[in-house]
N, C-alpha and C positions, 0 to 999 in steps of 0.2 A: 504493500499500501504507500509503504515508504516512497519509494524510488516511482511508484504514481501519480504521485502529484510533483516531484520532481522536474519529470516529461513532459508532465501538464505545465508547470511555471514554465517553463524553457518554448514551450511553443505559445503561449501568450506570449511572453515578453519579447517572442519573434515577429508575434501576430502583428503587435503594438506597435515593437517599432516598423514599422512596414507599412508600417499607415500615418506614422509622425515624420519620417522622414523619406517621403513620399521624391524620389529623383526630378517626376516630372513636375511637379508640385515646387519642388526648390526650383526646377531651373524658369517655371511660371514668375514666382516671387522676384529673380534677380533678374530675369529678363523685363518684365516693370518699373523693380526700382534704380537699372542701367540707367531705360534704356528710352524712356515712359515718361515727363513733365506728368502730371495733377494737376486738371483742367476740372475749373469751377465755369459753370454754363446758368445764366440764368436767360429764361428767354419770357416775357409779358407782354399780352395781347388784350389789346379793351374792344368788344366786345361791344355795339348797343339793344338795348332789349325795347329801350322804350324812351319819352325823352331825358329820364333823374334816373331809372336804370340802365344799368351796364351787366357786361359778365368778364370779370379779369384773370387772365389765363396767364395763371404761374404754374413756369417748370421751372424745376432745379437739378444741375445733372453735375454730381463728382466721378469724373474721365480719368481712367487708370487708377482707380484708388485702391489702396494695398491693405489698410481696414475694413471689417464688414459695419463699426460704426459709425458712420455718418448722420447728424442729424442735419435737417435745413429748418429757419423759424423765417415768417414775414413778417415784418411792422408797417400793419396800414396806419395813416395818418388817421386820428380820430375827430378832422372834420367831414369825412367820409366811414357811411359805416355797411359794417358787413349783417348782411343780411341773414344767407345760410348756416354759418359756421358759427362756434364763440370763440370767445379772445380764451389765448391758451396764456392759462395762466403758471404753468413754469419755463417759460420764459425771464427773460431780463421784463427787465420795467424798463423802458426809454419816458422820456416825459413828450407827450405828444401821441401817442404812435398808440395801440393795439397788436399783440402778438395774436401770428395763426402760424402751429408748426405747420410741417410739410409730411407726409408720409413716403422719407424713405425708404426704395424695397434696393436690393440691391437686384443686378443684373449683368451677369456674367463680368467685366472689370467693370463696371459704370453701378454708381448707386443713384439711383429715380428716382425725381416724383413731378408729381402735379393735377394741382388744385384749381377748380374752376370757382373762384370769389363772387357770387351777389351782390354788386354795389351801388350805394348810390348814395346822396347829398345828405349828411347831418338835420336834423328840422334846426339845431339849437343855432347854427352859425347869420352871425348878422347879415344882412344884407346878400347872404351864402354866395360872396367870392371869396375864393381862399389863393394867394402867390401861389405859382407848383415848390412844391414839400415833396423830398425826396420819399421812395420803397425803400425801410431799408431790412437787406438778407444776411441774412448770419449764416455764415456753412461752419459748424464745431462737432471737434469728436466726446467721447468722453473725461482727455484731458484738456483739452484746451477749442481757443475759437481760430478756423484755419482763415477766412477768409471774411469781408464782408464788402456788401455790392451797393452803391446807393445812386447808378445807374439813373434809373426812371424817375419819372416826375406828375405827382399826379396833381389836377390844379384844378380849381373851382369856378364855373363863369356862366351865371344865369344858372342856377340848379346842374347844372351843364357840366361830367367830369372830363378831363379832358388829358391823354397820357401821353408823356415826352420822352422818350428814352430810343434807345435802337432799336433792330429785330432779336438779336441777339450780342449779348454781353457773354464774355470769354477773356478769366485771367488763368497766368499757371504758373507753376508752383515747380519745383526742381522736387522729385524725389527723398525724402526725409525717410525713415525708420522713425516708428513713430509717428508720423502722419497719418 
């Protein structure tokens, strides 16, 4: 019986080491680390539903990511009300903004999220006009903030929401362990 457990232990250790130090996994990991930059991509579009209600389509991507734990939080100015989502209480509190969490999912080497926010002007705005205010997007992992984007601007004019910014904004960083 003692010999059986000794052999069984060695077999289990071999199986564990085979999964832990898989050659293909190591090659892919080193290839990502040495040859690809990590890219943060933000895409925001504004589609009009009627005069005051719009759909804000927000897409976030972490391209060539090494870790599984990426989180994105979108901060919408409080002059704009989001009708279909509740604010995220776990995000950093920014004055004049409400936080909304993106549901990030891993797909091969990327971590992706897409969210449709139904937005309308806040009723309490004096004159219902607001200067352009940036939409803030934070990319984080469990340890640190990795990237902040403030490219897109929301403004109010005569109870109409306008979005200013490029079709897509990307930022590239070199890969590092722990990022």
